[in-house]
N, C-alpha and C positions, 0 to 999 in steps of 0.2 A: 299041203303042198304050198310052195312059195314062188311068187313071181316077182322078178325085178323089172320095174316099169320106169324107163328113163326118158326124159325129154332133153334134147340137145341144148335147150336154152338154160339148163342148169349150169352149163359151163361158160356162161357169160358173166363178166364182172358186174354188169348191171342189166337187168332184164326188162324188156318192154311189157306194157300192159294195155288192155282195152283195144286190142286189134281184132277186127271182125274175122270170123272163120272164112268168109268169102274173099278176103283180101288175097290177091295173087302177087303182091309186091314183097320182095325180101325186106327184112328189117334193115335199118340203117347200119352202116359200118361204124357208126358211133358206138354201137354195142360191141365191146371187145371180148373175144373169147380168151379163155385161159391159154397159157402156152402148152405145147405138146407134153412136155415132161411132167407138168403139174397134173394134167389129165390122166396120164398113164399111172402116175403115183396114186391118184384117187381110185382108179379102176382096180389096181392090183392090191394096194395096201388098205384101202377102206372098204371096197366091195369084195375083195378077195377073188377076183376073176383071174383066170390063167389062160394063156394062149395054148397051152398043152392040154387043157381040159375045157374045151369050149362048151358053152351052155346052149341048148336048143332055143331057137327063138326066131324073131322076125324084125326086120327094119321097116318101119312104116313112115308114111309121109305126115299125116295129121293124127293127133293123138287119139281121137275117138275111134280110129280104126283098130285100136287095141281091143276094144269091146267085141268087135266082130271076130277078131282072131281068137280071143279067149273062147267065144261061143263055138267056133269051129273045133278047138281043142277039146272042149267039153263034149260036143256031139260025137267026137271020135274016141271018147273015153280016155283021152290022154291027160286031161286035167279034171281033177275031182273037186267038187265044191262042198263046203266053202273053203277058200284058200286065203293065204296071206299075201298082201301086196306091199312091196317096198317101192314107194313112188318118189323117184329122184327128179325134182322138177323145180322150176322157179314159180310155179303156180299150183295150187292145191287141186284144181279141176273138180271142185265140189259145188259148182254153181253158186259161188259166193255172191256174184253180182247179178245173178239170173233169177229174179223173184218169180217170174212166170214159170220157168222151168222147174224150180223147186216146188211150186204149188201144183204143177201138173203131176209130178211124181207122187206127192203126198195125197192129193185129192182124187186123182184119177188112176194112175198106174198101180198104186198099192191096193186099189179096190178090185183088181183082177186076180184070179187064181194064179198062183206062183208060176205054173207051167206056161201060162199065156203071156206073162210079162216080157219074156225074152223074144216074143214074136214082133220085133220092131217093124217089120214090113207091113204088119196088119194094123198098126196104130190108127191110121186114117179111117179105117173101117170100124174100129172099136170106139173112137172118141170123136166128138163134134169138132174139138180143137186139140190137135196133138202136137207135141214138141218132140223132136227127134234127138237122140244123143249127139252131143257136139263136143268140140275140143275143150270146152270149159266146164263140162258137167258129166262126162262119161263115167267117172268114178261113182258119182251119186246114183246113176242108173245101175251100175254094177251092184251097188249096195241094195238098191231096190229089187234087184233080181235075186238077192240073198246069195250072192256069189262070194262075198268077202267076209272073212271072220276077224281079220286084223289088218289095219292100214297104218303104215308108217310113212309120214310125209317128211322126206329129206329135202328141206327147202334150201334155196340158194342162200349161201352164207352172208350175202350182202343185202338180202331182203328180210322182211319181218316174219314171214312164215305164218301169218295170221289171216290169210285170205279165205276164210270159210265162215259160214253163218252159224250163230248159236242155235238157230232153229233146226239144225240137223243133229244137234247134240242131245243126249239123254236129259230129259226134263228141261230142255232148252237152256242148259247150264254148261258153258264152255269148260268149267272146272271139272266136270265129270270125267273128262278124257275118254268118253265113250260116245260113239255115234249111234244114234237110235232114231229111226224114222217112225212117224206116226200117221195112221190113216183114221180119219174121223168121218163116218158117213153122215153125221148130223150137222157138221160145221166145217166149212172150208178154211184151210190154214191161211189162205190169202187175206182173210178178214183181219188177221193180226196186224197187217200193215195199215189198216184204216181205223183202228180202235181209238176212240177219244175217251180219255179218262184213265182209270187204273187198269193198265194192260195186264198186270199180274193176276188179277181176278179172272180175267178172260182166259189167260194161259192155263191157270189151274183147272178151270172148267173144261177147257179143250183137252188137256192131258188126261183128266180123270175119265173122260168119255171116249177116248181114242183106243184104237187097236195098235199096240206097239209091235214094231218089227224086231227081229233079233238084234241083240247088242253087237256092235263092232268095236273092238278095242282100237283106240286111236292115239298115236304118238307123233309128235312133231320134233324133228331133230334139226336145229338151226346151225349147230356148230360142227364143223367137219370132224373135229376130234371125237365127237360122239358117234360118228358113223363108222361102225366096225362090223363087217360081215365076213364070212369065210367061204364065199363062192357057192354056198349050198342052195342054189336056186334051181327050180325045175324048168323054168322058162324065162326068157328075156324078151321084152318088147322095147325097142329103141326107136324113138320118134324124132324125125328131123325138124318138124314144125317150121317150114320155110317162111311163114309170115311172122314168126317170132325170132328168127335167127338170121344173121347176115350171111352173105355168100362167103365171107372170109372165114366162117366157122365150119365150112363143109369138110375140111380135113378131119374133123372129129368122126365123121361117118366111117372113113377108112380105118381109123384107129379101132373102132368098135367091131369092125368086120373080123378082126383077128381074134375076137373073144366070143363070137356068136356062130353057132352052127345053124344056118338058115334052114328052116323047115316050113 
């Protein structure tokens, strides 16, 4: 199955960064949205969506809400795991700058049985120190849940599209084009950030004694011309991200309502 996961900040000429999830202020109007015709052209000719054949989905406020929506669909047996995600966004949402959250997933969450990992509400009873899914890391949680088989990051064409850590990649090598998480009961991954000396030796030892998670194919598309889909999505999540988008971009929500059957 295939999910189209869109953040409205993709449709900004330049996207903001490093805004806290708790921020309730809209992004500055200095961040300009694309014009309406350009957005519709991308929706219909690059994503392949059609007003006459709406895709089931949901419009959400903050992007980590997608994780809970997917869980509801899975529990209703409407969404079968693992599934493919096409993530259209100005940010990868893979905990690039969140060292503690990445460490929590690798060192703690992956130590749980698979069926218990999705019980987010129980984390505080499972762990002494728990990190909850957030707007900048929810996709890494979904991978930790073993929900995703392939992830395509359609990055903002005016951004670099490299905002993810090599420590989520197979063998810690970005060139692998595969995301693979590791759990090591003997050694915490957070130690990698404090190693003095030859880190390669420590990384090899860490990897050789780790329990690898399933591989997730990973592709980054930075050029709009490389984005070509045919509307064959099972569900859509469209996120407004009010702290990352200006009020002047809210017309985009109304555009997408014509392509989504809200469920």
